[in-house]
C-alpha positions as protocol buffer text, in pm:
chain_id: "A"
residue {
  index: 1
  type: MET
  ca { x: -140 y: 7676 z: -618 }
}
residue {
  index: 2
  type: LYS
  ca { x: -33 y: 7478 z: -924 }
}
residue {
  index: 3
  type: GLU
  ca { x: -347 y: 7288 z: -1024 }
}
residue {
  index: 4
  type: LEU
  ca { x: -209 y: 7057 z: -1299 }
}
residue {
  index: 5
  type: GLU
  ca { x: 81 y: 6823 z: -1232 }
}
residue {
  index: 6
  type: VAL
  ca { x: 247 y: 6625 z: -1513 }
}
residue {
  index: 7
  type: ALA
  ca { x: 496 y: 6353 z: -1425 }
}
residue {
  index: 8
  type: ARG
  ca { x: 666 y: 6041 z: -1553 }
}
residue {
  index: 9
  type: LEU
  ca { x: 564 y: 5760 z: -1321 }
}
residue {
  index: 10
  type: ALA
  ca { x: 786 y: 5455 z: -1274 }
}
residue {
  index: 11
  type: LEU
  ca { x: 582 y: 5134 z: -1252 }
}
residue {
  index: 12
  type: PRO
  ca { x: 678 y: 4829 z: -1042 }
}
residue {
  index: 13
  type: ASP
  ca { x: 844 y: 4641 z: -1331 }
}
residue {
  index: 14
  type: GLY
  ca { x: 1046 y: 4942 z: -1448 }
}
residue {
  index: 15
  type: ALA
  ca { x: 810 y: 5055 z: -1723 }
}
residue {
  index: 16
  type: ARG
  ca { x: 704 y: 5420 z: -1725 }
}
residue {
  index: 17
  type: THR
  ca { x: 397 y: 5618 z: -1815 }
}
residue {
  index: 18
  type: THR
  ca { x: 298 y: 5984 z: -1822 }
}
residue {
  index: 19
  type: VAL
  ca { x: 40 y: 6088 z: -1563 }
}
residue {
  index: 20
  type: TYR
  ca { x: -166 y: 6405 z: -1532 }
}
residue {
  index: 21
  type: VAL
  ca { x: -309 y: 6511 z: -1196 }
}
residue {
  index: 22
  type: LEU
  ca { x: -554 y: 6803 z: -1184 }
}
residue {
  index: 23
  type: ARG
  ca { x: -610 y: 6929 z: -828 }
}
residue {
  index: 24
  type: LEU
  ca { x: -906 y: 7156 z: -767 }
}
residue {
  index: 25
  type: PRO
  ca { x: -964 y: 7301 z: -417 }
}
residue {
  index: 26
  type: ARG
  ca { x: -1315 y: 7209 z: -306 }
}
residue {
  index: 27
  type: GLU
  ca { x: -1366 y: 7549 z: -147 }
}
residue {
  index: 28
  type: ARG
  ca { x: -1344 y: 7700 z: -497 }
}
residue {
  index: 29
  type: TRP
  ca { x: -1464 y: 7422 z: -728 }
}
residue {
  index: 30
  type: ARG
  ca { x: -1748 y: 7173 z: -753 }
}
residue {
  index: 31
  type: GLY
  ca { x: -1830 y: 6895 z: -998 }
}
residue {
  index: 32
  type: ARG
  ca { x: -2131 y: 6812 z: -1212 }
}
residue {
  index: 33
  type: VAL
  ca { x: -2233 y: 6540 z: -1457 }
}
residue {
  index: 34
  type: VAL
  ca { x: -2267 y: 6623 z: -1826 }
}
residue {
  index: 35
  type: ARG
  ca { x: -2471 y: 6422 z: -2077 }
}
residue {
  index: 36
  type: MET
  ca { x: -2379 y: 6510 z: -2435 }
}
residue {
  index: 37
  type: ARG
  ca { x: -2633 y: 6485 z: -2713 }
}
residue {
  index: 38
  type: PRO
  ca { x: -2501 y: 6440 z: -2977 }
}
residue {
  index: 39
  type: LEU
  ca { x: -2169 y: 6292 z: -2873 }
}
residue {
  index: 40
  type: ARG
  ca { x: -1884 y: 6545 z: -2862 }
}
residue {
  index: 41
  type: ARG
  ca { x: -1511 y: 6552 z: -2815 }
}
residue {
  index: 42
  type: LEU
  ca { x: -1458 y: 6676 z: -2463 }
}
residue {
  index: 43
  type: ARG
  ca { x: -1230 y: 6963 z: -2563 }
}
residue {
  index: 44
  type: GLU
  ca { x: -1485 y: 7086 z: -2817 }
}
residue {
  index: 45
  type: TRP
  ca { x: -1768 y: 7066 z: -2563 }
}
residue {
  index: 46
  type: CYS
  ca { x: -1564 y: 7255 z: -2306 }
}
residue {
  index: 47
  type: ARG
  ca { x: -1478 y: 7532 z: -2549 }
}
residue {
  index: 48
  type: SER
  ca { x: -1842 y: 7565 z: -2659 }
}
residue {
  index: 49
  type: ASN
  ca { x: -1964 y: 7584 z: -2301 }
}
residue {
  index: 50
  type: GLY
  ca { x: -1694 y: 7794 z: -2138 }
}
residue {
  index: 51
  type: VAL
  ca { x: -1567 y: 7508 z: -1919 }
}
residue {
  index: 52
  type: ASP
  ca { x: -1196 y: 7502 z: -1837 }
}
residue {
  index: 53
  type: ASN
  ca { x: -1165 y: 7172 z: -1650 }
}
residue {
  index: 54
  type: ALA
  ca { x: -1334 y: 6835 z: -1717 }
}
residue {
  index: 55
  type: ILE
  ca { x: -1268 y: 6462 z: -1746 }
}
residue {
  index: 56
  type: ILE
  ca { x: -1420 y: 6166 z: -1930 }
}
residue {
  index: 57
  type: GLY
  ca { x: -1726 y: 6021 z: -1756 }
}
residue {
  index: 58
  type: GLY
  ca { x: -1871 y: 5670 z: -1760 }
}
residue {
  index: 59
  type: PHE
  ca { x: -1861 y: 5378 z: -2000 }
}
residue {
  index: 60
  type: PHE
  ca { x: -2077 y: 5353 z: -2309 }
}
residue {
  index: 61
  type: LEU
  ca { x: -2205 y: 5086 z: -2542 }
}
residue {
  index: 62
  type: ARG
  ca { x: -2076 y: 5094 z: -2896 }
}
residue {
  index: 63
  type: PRO
  ca { x: -2191 y: 5108 z: -3172 }
}
residue {
  index: 64
  type: PHE
  ca { x: -2506 y: 5261 z: -3020 }
}
residue {
  index: 65
  type: ASP
  ca { x: -2318 y: 5523 z: -2814 }
}
residue {
  index: 66
  type: ARG
  ca { x: -2558 y: 5464 z: -2525 }
}
residue {
  index: 67
  type: PRO
  ca { x: -2422 y: 5529 z: -2174 }
}
residue {
  index: 68
  type: LEU
  ca { x: -2383 y: 5227 z: -1947 }
}
residue {
  index: 69
  type: GLY
  ca { x: -2507 y: 5259 z: -1590 }
}
residue {
  index: 70
  type: GLU
  ca { x: -2720 y: 5515 z: -1411 }
}
residue {
  index: 71
  type: ILE
  ca { x: -2703 y: 5887 z: -1489 }
}
residue {
  index: 72
  type: TRP
  ca { x: -2879 y: 6163 z: -1295 }
}
residue {
  index: 73
  type: VAL
  ca { x: -2858 y: 6535 z: -1370 }
}
residue {
  index: 74
  type: ASP
  ca { x: -3024 y: 6795 z: -1147 }
}
residue {
  index: 75
  type: GLY
  ca { x: -3225 y: 6526 z: -971 }
}
residue {
  index: 76
  type: GLU
  ca { x: -3360 y: 6370 z: -1293 }
}
residue {
  index: 77
  type: ARG
  ca { x: -3268 y: 6021 z: -1407 }
}
residue {
  index: 78
  type: LEU
  ca { x: -3167 y: 6019 z: -1773 }
}
residue {
  index: 79
  type: PRO
  ca { x: -3205 y: 5730 z: -2020 }
}
residue {
  index: 80
  type: SER
  ca { x: -2913 y: 5487 z: -2024 }
}
residue {
  index: 81
  type: GLU
  ca { x: -2834 y: 5118 z: -2062 }
}
residue {
  index: 82
  type: PRO
  ca { x: -2857 y: 4962 z: -1713 }
}
residue {
  index: 83
  type: TRP
  ca { x: -2593 y: 4724 z: -1589 }
}
residue {
  index: 84
  type: PRO
  ca { x: -2727 y: 4369 z: -1559 }
}
residue {
  index: 85
  type: ALA
  ca { x: -2817 y: 4245 z: -1210 }
}
residue {
  index: 86
  type: PRO
  ca { x: -2657 y: 4206 z: -965 }
}
residue {
  index: 87
  type: TRP
  ca { x: -2390 y: 4449 z: -1087 }
}
residue {
  index: 88
  type: ASP
  ca { x: -2639 y: 4734 z: -1119 }
}
residue {
  index: 89
  type: GLU
  ca { x: -2629 y: 4772 z: -740 }
}
residue {
  index: 90
  type: GLU
  ca { x: -2262 y: 4683 z: -691 }
}
residue {
  index: 91
  type: ARG
  ca { x: -2096 y: 4915 z: -939 }
}
residue {
  index: 92
  type: SER
  ca { x: -1980 y: 5243 z: -794 }
}
residue {
  index: 93
  type: CYS
  ca { x: -2079 y: 5601 z: -864 }
}
residue {
  index: 94
  type: VAL
  ca { x: -1978 y: 5960 z: -820 }
}
residue {
  index: 95
  type: HIS
  ca { x: -2255 y: 6163 z: -657 }
}
residue {
  index: 96
  type: PHE
  ca { x: -2242 y: 6544 z: -660 }
}
residue {
  index: 97
  type: ASP
  ca { x: -2493 y: 6726 z: -442 }
}
residue {
  index: 98
  type: GLY
  ca { x: -2407 y: 7093 z: -419 }
}
residue {
  index: 99
  type: GLY
  ca { x: -2062 y: 7110 z: -263 }
}
residue {
  index: 100
  type: SER
  ca { x: -2064 y: 6750 z: -142 }
}
residue {
  index: 101
  type: VAL
  ca { x: -1920 y: 6458 z: -337 }
}
residue {
  index: 102
  type: ARG
  ca { x: -1947 y: 6088 z: -257 }
}
residue {
  index: 103
  type: LEU
  ca { x: -1779 y: 5792 z: -430 }
}
residue {
  index: 104
  type: ARG
  ca { x: -1965 y: 5477 z: -330 }
}
residue {
  index: 105
  type: PRO
  ca { x: -2132 y: 5160 z: -464 }
}
residue {
  index: 106
  type: ARG
  ca { x: -2480 y: 5231 z: -598 }
}
residue {
  index: 107
  type: ALA
  ca { x: -2645 y: 5031 z: -320 }
}
residue {
  index: 108
  type: GLU
  ca { x: -2501 y: 5271 z: -59 }
}
residue {
  index: 109
  type: LEU
  ca { x: -2654 y: 5580 z: -220 }
}
residue {
  index: 110
  type: PRO
  ca { x: -3021 y: 5692 z: -207 }
}
residue {
  index: 111
  type: ALA
  ca { x: -3262 y: 5534 z: -455 }
}
residue {
  index: 112
  type: SER
  ca { x: -3378 y: 5882 z: -560 }
}
residue {
  index: 113
  type: ILE
  ca { x: -3089 y: 6118 z: -622 }
}
residue {
  index: 114
  type: ARG
  ca { x: -3059 y: 6486 z: -544 }
}
residue {
  index: 115
  type: GLY
  ca { x: -2806 y: 6657 z: -764 }
}
residue {
  index: 116
  type: ASP
  ca { x: -2600 y: 6455 z: -1014 }
}
residue {
  index: 117
  type: LEU
  ca { x: -2487 y: 6093 z: -1027 }
}
residue {
  index: 118
  type: LEU
  ca { x: -2273 y: 5896 z: -1272 }
}
residue {
  index: 119
  type: GLN
  ca { x: -2215 y: 5522 z: -1242 }
}
residue {
  index: 120
  type: ALA
  ca { x: -1874 y: 5392 z: -1348 }
}
residue {
  index: 121
  type: GLY
  ca { x: -1633 y: 5182 z: -1139 }
}
residue {
  index: 122
  type: PRO
  ca { x: -1475 y: 4997 z: -990 }
}
residue {
  index: 123
  type: LEU
  ca { x: -1409 y: 5188 z: -670 }
}
residue {
  index: 124
  type: LEU
  ca { x: -1030 y: 5211 z: -643 }
}
residue {
  index: 125
  type: VAL
  ca { x: -972 y: 5361 z: -300 }
}
residue {
  index: 126
  type: ARG
  ca { x: -1203 y: 5386 z: 1 }
}
residue {
  index: 127
  type: ASP
  ca { x: -1115 y: 5569 z: 321 }
}
residue {
  index: 128
  type: GLY
  ca { x: -751 y: 5575 z: 211 }
}
residue {
  index: 129
  type: ARG
  ca { x: -729 y: 5200 z: 147 }
}
residue {
  index: 130
  type: VAL
  ca { x: -658 y: 5051 z: -197 }
}
residue {
  index: 131
  type: LEU
  ca { x: -942 y: 4814 z: -291 }
}
residue {
  index: 132
  type: ILE
  ca { x: -794 y: 4652 z: -602 }
}
residue {
  index: 133
  type: GLU
  ca { x: -643 y: 4315 z: -516 }
}
residue {
  index: 134
  type: PRO
  ca { x: -552 y: 4015 z: -733 }
}
residue {
  index: 135
  type: GLY
  ca { x: -841 y: 3773 z: -768 }
}
residue {
  index: 136
  type: ARG
  ca { x: -1103 y: 4015 z: -631 }
}
residue {
  index: 137
  type: ASP
  ca { x: -1380 y: 4143 z: -859 }
}
residue {
  index: 138
  type: PRO
  ca { x: -1653 y: 4271 z: -623 }
}
residue {
  index: 139
  type: GLU
  ca { x: -1814 y: 4492 z: -889 }
}
residue {
  index: 140
  type: GLY
  ca { x: -1816 y: 4222 z: -1157 }
}
residue {
  index: 141
  type: PHE
  ca { x: -1614 y: 4395 z: -1427 }
}
residue {
  index: 142
  type: SER
  ca { x: -1429 y: 4078 z: -1521 }
}
residue {
  index: 143
  type: ALA
  ca { x: -1746 y: 3868 z: -1501 }
}
residue {
  index: 144
  type: GLY
  ca { x: -1929 y: 4117 z: -1721 }
}
residue {
  index: 145
  type: CYS
  ca { x: -1648 y: 4195 z: -1965 }
}
residue {
  index: 146
  type: ASP
  ca { x: -1861 y: 4096 z: -2266 }
}
residue {
  index: 147
  type: LEU
  ca { x: -1998 y: 4455 z: -2268 }
}
residue {
  index: 148
  type: PHE
  ca { x: -1646 y: 4595 z: -2323 }
}
residue {
  index: 149
  type: ASP
  ca { x: -1383 y: 4578 z: -2595 }
}
residue {
  index: 150
  type: SER
  ca { x: -1164 y: 4393 z: -2344 }
}
residue {
  index: 151
  type: ASP
  ca { x: -1151 y: 4295 z: -1978 }
}
residue {
  index: 152
  type: ILE
  ca { x: -1066 y: 4627 z: -1810 }
}
residue {
  index: 153
  type: THR
  ca { x: -939 y: 4444 z: -1501 }
}
residue {
  index: 154
  type: ILE
  ca { x: -649 y: 4286 z: -1693 }
}
residue {
  index: 155
  type: GLY
  ca { x: -352 y: 4461 z: -1847 }
}
residue {
  index: 156
  type: ARG
  ca { x: -223 y: 4815 z: -1883 }
}
residue {
  index: 157
  type: TYR
  ca { x: -424 y: 5080 z: -2063 }
}
residue {
  index: 158
  type: PRO
  ca { x: -470 y: 5454 z: -2069 }
}
residue {
  index: 159
  type: ARG
  ca { x: -682 y: 5517 z: -1759 }
}
residue {
  index: 160
  type: ALA
  ca { x: -882 y: 5794 z: -1592 }
}
residue {
  index: 161
  type: ALA
  ca { x: -1013 y: 5841 z: -1239 }
}
residue {
  index: 162
  type: ILE
  ca { x: -1181 y: 6088 z: -1006 }
}
residue {
  index: 163
  type: GLY
  ca { x: -1065 y: 6123 z: -646 }
}
residue {
  index: 164
  type: VAL
  ca { x: -1161 y: 6329 z: -344 }
}
residue {
  index: 165
  type: ASN
  ca { x: -1026 y: 6424 z: -4 }
}
residue {
  index: 166
  type: ASP
  ca { x: -1131 y: 6687 z: 248 }
}
residue {
  index: 167
  type: ARG
  ca { x: -960 y: 6964 z: 51 }
}
residue {
  index: 168
  type: GLU
  ca { x: -953 y: 6866 z: -316 }
}
residue {
  index: 169
  type: LEU
  ca { x: -1121 y: 6716 z: -616 }
}
residue {
  index: 170
  type: ILE
  ca { x: -855 y: 6515 z: -802 }
}
residue {
  index: 171
  type: ALA
  ca { x: -895 y: 6435 z: -1172 }
}
residue {
  index: 172
  type: PHE
  ca { x: -635 y: 6188 z: -1300 }
}
residue {
  index: 173
  type: ALA
  ca { x: -538 y: 6049 z: -1640 }
}
residue {
  index: 174
  type: CYS
  ca { x: -247 y: 5849 z: -1776 }
}
residue {
  index: 175
  type: ASP
  ca { x: -120 y: 5788 z: -2128 }
}
residue {
  index: 176
  type: GLY
  ca { x: -57 y: 5444 z: -2274 }
}
residue {
  index: 177
  type: ARG
  ca { x: -44 y: 5229 z: -2587 }
}
residue {
  index: 178
  type: CYS
  ca { x: 299 y: 5341 z: -2704 }
}
residue {
  index: 179
  type: ASP
  ca { x: 659 y: 5243 z: -2631 }
}
residue {
  index: 180
  type: ALA
  ca { x: 719 y: 5549 z: -2411 }
}
residue {
  index: 181
  type: ASP
  ca { x: 393 y: 5515 z: -2216 }
}
residue {
  index: 182
  type: ALA
  ca { x: 297 y: 5171 z: -2085 }
}
residue {
  index: 183
  type: GLY
  ca { x: -38 y: 5271 z: -1936 }
}
residue {
  index: 184
  type: MET
  ca { x: -150 y: 5136 z: -1598 }
}
residue {
  index: 185
  type: THR
  ca { x: -329 y: 4839 z: -1449 }
}
residue {
  index: 186
  type: LEU
  ca { x: -627 y: 4904 z: -1224 }
}
residue {
  index: 187
  type: GLY
  ca { x: -410 y: 4818 z: -926 }
}
residue {
  index: 188
  type: GLU
  ca { x: -141 y: 5065 z: -1033 }
}
residue {
  index: 189
  type: LEU
  ca { x: -409 y: 5329 z: -1090 }
}
residue {
  index: 190
  type: ALA
  ca { x: -552 y: 5271 z: -743 }
}
residue {
  index: 191
  type: ALA
  ca { x: -208 y: 5301 z: -583 }
}
residue {
  index: 192
  type: ALA
  ca { x: -137 y: 5619 z: -779 }
}
residue {
  index: 193
  type: MET
  ca { x: -466 y: 5774 z: -665 }
}
residue {
  index: 194
  type: ARG
  ca { x: -390 y: 5691 z: -303 }
}
residue {
  index: 195
  type: ASP
  ca { x: -40 y: 5834 z: -340 }
}
residue {
  index: 196
  type: ALA
  ca { x: -189 y: 6149 z: -497 }
}
residue {
  index: 197
  type: GLY
  ca { x: -382 y: 6201 z: -175 }
}
residue {
  index: 198
  type: ALA
  ca { x: -725 y: 6066 z: -266 }
}
residue {
  index: 199
  type: ARG
  ca { x: -924 y: 5944 z: 34 }
}
residue {
  index: 200
  type: ASP
  ca { x: -1173 y: 5787 z: -210 }
}
residue {
  index: 201
  type: ALA
  ca { x: -1121 y: 5724 z: -582 }
}
residue {
  index: 202
  type: LEU
  ca { x: -1331 y: 5588 z: -869 }
}
residue {
  index: 203
  type: ASN
  ca { x: -1225 y: 5446 z: -1204 }
}
residue {
  index: 204
  type: LEU
  ca { x: -1379 y: 5619 z: -1507 }
}
residue {
  index: 205
  type: ASP
  ca { x: -1387 y: 5517 z: -1873 }
}
residue {
  index: 206
  type: GLY
  ca { x: -1040 y: 5475 z: -2018 }
}
residue {
  index: 207
  type: GLY
  ca { x: -866 y: 5335 z: -2323 }
}
residue {
  index: 208
  type: GLY
  ca { x: -921 y: 5549 z: -2631 }
}
residue {
  index: 209
  type: SER
  ca { x: -1185 y: 5751 z: -2446 }
}
residue {
  index: 210
  type: THR
  ca { x: -940 y: 5882 z: -2184 }
}
residue {
  index: 211
  type: SER
  ca { x: -966 y: 6262 z: -2192 }
}
residue {
  index: 212
  type: LEU
  ca { x: -864 y: 6521 z: -1934 }
}
residue {
  index: 213
  type: ILE
  ca { x: -916 y: 6891 z: -1996 }
}
residue {
  index: 214
  type: ALA
  ca { x: -720 y: 7140 z: -1784 }
}
residue {
  index: 215
  type: GLY
  ca { x: -724 y: 7513 z: -1853 }
}
residue {
  index: 216
  type: GLY
  ca { x: -934 y: 7449 z: -2163 }
}
residue {
  index: 217
  type: GLU
  ca { x: -679 y: 7216 z: -2324 }
}
residue {
  index: 218
  type: LEU
  ca { x: -666 y: 6840 z: -2375 }
}
residue {
  index: 219
  type: VAL
  ca { x: -357 y: 6750 z: -2173 }
}
residue {
  index: 220
  type: ASN
  ca { x: -329 y: 6372 z: -2226 }
}
residue {
  index: 221
  type: VAL
  ca { x: -269 y: 6185 z: -2555 }
}
residue {
  index: 222
  type: PRO
  ca { x: -568 y: 5961 z: -2643 }
}
residue {
  index: 223
  type: ARG
  ca { x: -473 y: 5649 z: -2842 }
}
residue {
  index: 224
  type: LYS
  ca { x: -699 y: 5395 z: -3006 }
}
residue {
  index: 225
  type: ARG
  ca { x: -438 y: 5125 z: -3056 }
}
residue {
  index: 226
  type: GLN
  ca { x: -63 y: 5093 z: -3016 }
}
residue {
  index: 227
  type: ASP
  ca { x: 93 y: 5420 z: -3141 }
}
residue {
  index: 228
  type: LEU
  ca { x: -234 y: 5526 z: -3310 }
}
residue {
  index: 229
  type: GLU
  ca { x: -335 y: 5865 z: -3172 }
}
residue {
  index: 230
  type: ILE
  ca { x: -691 y: 6001 z: -3181 }
}
residue {
  index: 231
  type: PRO
  ca { x: -651 y: 6370 z: -3276 }
}
residue {
  index: 232
  type: GLY
  ca { x: -857 y: 6579 z: -3036 }
}
residue {
  index: 233
  type: GLY
  ca { x: -982 y: 6270 z: -2854 }
}
residue {
  index: 234
  type: ARG
  ca { x: -1279 y: 6038 z: -2908 }
}
residue {
  index: 235
  type: THR
  ca { x: -1639 y: 6158 z: -2910 }
}
residue {
  index: 236
  type: ILE
  ca { x: -1804 y: 6066 z: -2579 }
}
residue {
  index: 237
  type: PRO
  ca { x: -2152 y: 6073 z: -2423 }
}
residue {
  index: 238
  type: THR
  ca { x: -2076 y: 6171 z: -2062 }
}
residue {
  index: 239
  type: ALA
  ca { x: -1823 y: 6373 z: -1869 }
}
residue {
  index: 240
  type: LEU
  ca { x: -1753 y: 6525 z: -1530 }
}
residue {
  index: 241
  type: ALA
  ca { x: -1720 y: 6902 z: -1553 }
}
residue {
  index: 242
  type: PHE
  ca { x: -1573 y: 7122 z: -1280 }
}
residue {
  index: 243
  type: GLU
  ca { x: -1705 y: 7473 z: -1230 }
}
residue {
  index: 244
  type: PRO
  ca { x: -1626 y: 7758 z: -989 }
}
residue {
  index: 245
  type: ARG
  ca { x: -1841 y: 7765 z: -677 }
}
């Protein structure tokens, strides 16, 4: 089975962007949350730890490099910057518990976590249905955009997402911020995840932090600003790593 797919995706207005879809059979692979101290480039961390496949994790607060939202590893909650109420309960998470994986709003998951949890969001797809619609902001990312460099709900950017169905874990990234690669809106990302076969899908950190490692290599092209590449990718505090079962 070919695990990494690279394609040029045509967007609704005729623009194009390069997308990377890593498909990992759940019978052979499982995910876990990684907290990096100190911050590392994802490719460097993977090479140091013998990990072949991984993707950027949750958002973080610059210049303090403190993760935003809840993080649990091996059943232990780690220090992070909580989202302000009421978004702390609304914003969605990926929860790995052994071979199981759930993508749900925080309020729908147990208060005390077994396994690993990373809060990111918004939820893009649920039960096969695209959730991103114009004028809807149920997880408050537009209302709380002061914590970000920009409002992530508006415009096209490099993006990353995690998806799941009964058979696969799906790690997705797209390029952007150059003439050849327009990036994607959240709505376009949600539609692409559904079309890739994700039953559920969750938005991860994007922009200059977008990083997808497949076969030990950084496959996307991280960019800080228009046409300004970040060699090797940005240093990040969290990631989702995929390991053989």
